C-alpha positions, 0 to 999 in steps of 0.5 A: 784175700786175693782171688785165685785168678785160676778159677777164671781159667778153669777149662769146661769139659765137653762130650762129642758124638756122632750121630748115624751109627752112633746115636741113632741106627740109621743114616740121618741124610736118609732116613727123610727120604719118604717125606722128601719123596711125598713133597716132591723133592725126590724122585723115586729114582733117587729114593732107590738111590739113597736107599742103596747108599743106606744099605752099603753104610750099615753093612759097612761096605761104603769105603772113603771113595764111595763116601765121597761119590755120595757126598758129591751125589747127596749135593747134586740132588739137594741143588734147587731145593727150598730150604725153608720147605726142607725144614718144614718137612723135618720138623713135621716128621722127626718124630716117624723118621727118627725116633724108633732109632735112638740108641737107649744107651747112648741117650743114657750117655748123654744125661750122664755126660750132662749130669757131670757138667759136661757140654753135649756136641753132636757131630755128624756129616749130614746136613745141618737142617737134618741134625741141628732138630735131632741135636735139641730133642736130645737137650745137646748143648753145639752142633758141628754139622756139613752146611750147604751153600744158600742163594735166595733161601735155596741150596746151590749144591756147593758145601760151605763147610763137610763136616767129614773125617779131619774136618770134624777134627778141626771143627771140634778144635776150633769149638774148643778154642771157643767155647773153653773146652779141655780136650784132653778131659773131654770124651768122643764117641764115633762107629767110623773109621773115619772119625779116627781124627776126632777120636783122637782129638780128645783124652777119652775116645770110644768107639761105638758099634766100630766097623772092623778098620776102627776096632782095631785101631781102638785096640792099638790106641787103647780106645774104649770099645762099646756096644749099642743095641736097644733102639728105643722111642724117644719122645715118650720119655722127654717132651716134644721140644723140637719146636721151631723156637728151640731149633732156633737157638740151637742154630743161634748158638751155631752160628755165633760159635762159628762167626767167633772162630771165622773172626779169630782165624782173620784177625791171625 
């Protein structure tokens, strides 16, 4: 009997989650200010600046220009930091910095998507060194995050890839091409109007705790609206799997994906 050729061409589905204020109730980029201060990576003035930026973010008052200024400020601030030191601080303090702010509703959704056979992809403008361990704890299959330029094991202050706005949508399309995701059958979740391109890239979009602009857009486009209100500890219900080995697996998967994408682009 002839084999059905469509069995080899069947596309998979994925669920793309923004991180800040979608999975967690805070900004992952500023959640580690205290441990970074303790290790001498930040000054008290820098901590105050990031605290102000976090306040603007939480109240929804940061527009695109302010977000861009924050991006430039943070990239200047990390110039010269030792990458291995940053990774070790994140690994050692992840439980106290992030764990209490995980939304129970987001964790349940991630579990539901996995149960349905979908890959879960965390998409965040925060740096990969912060996002990848969090994604590993959540059981995410892939990560799209901002990547800083590194020379001799230290950040230069330049950004190789900024996972923000349209860049998120482009990265989602790239990873879908490599992994074989059917974006029309896939899902996306975010809180911010800046992620409108990301939400528009899939067939099932949901605004989570949306800002005013995203709430209006969701109504116009018929996107779902969700309210996440229960921050809970994640570690008691899952093993502490954010070890170096697990993080390495996540990093390897991301690197392989991006190598494949860039090879395809060069071949075109």
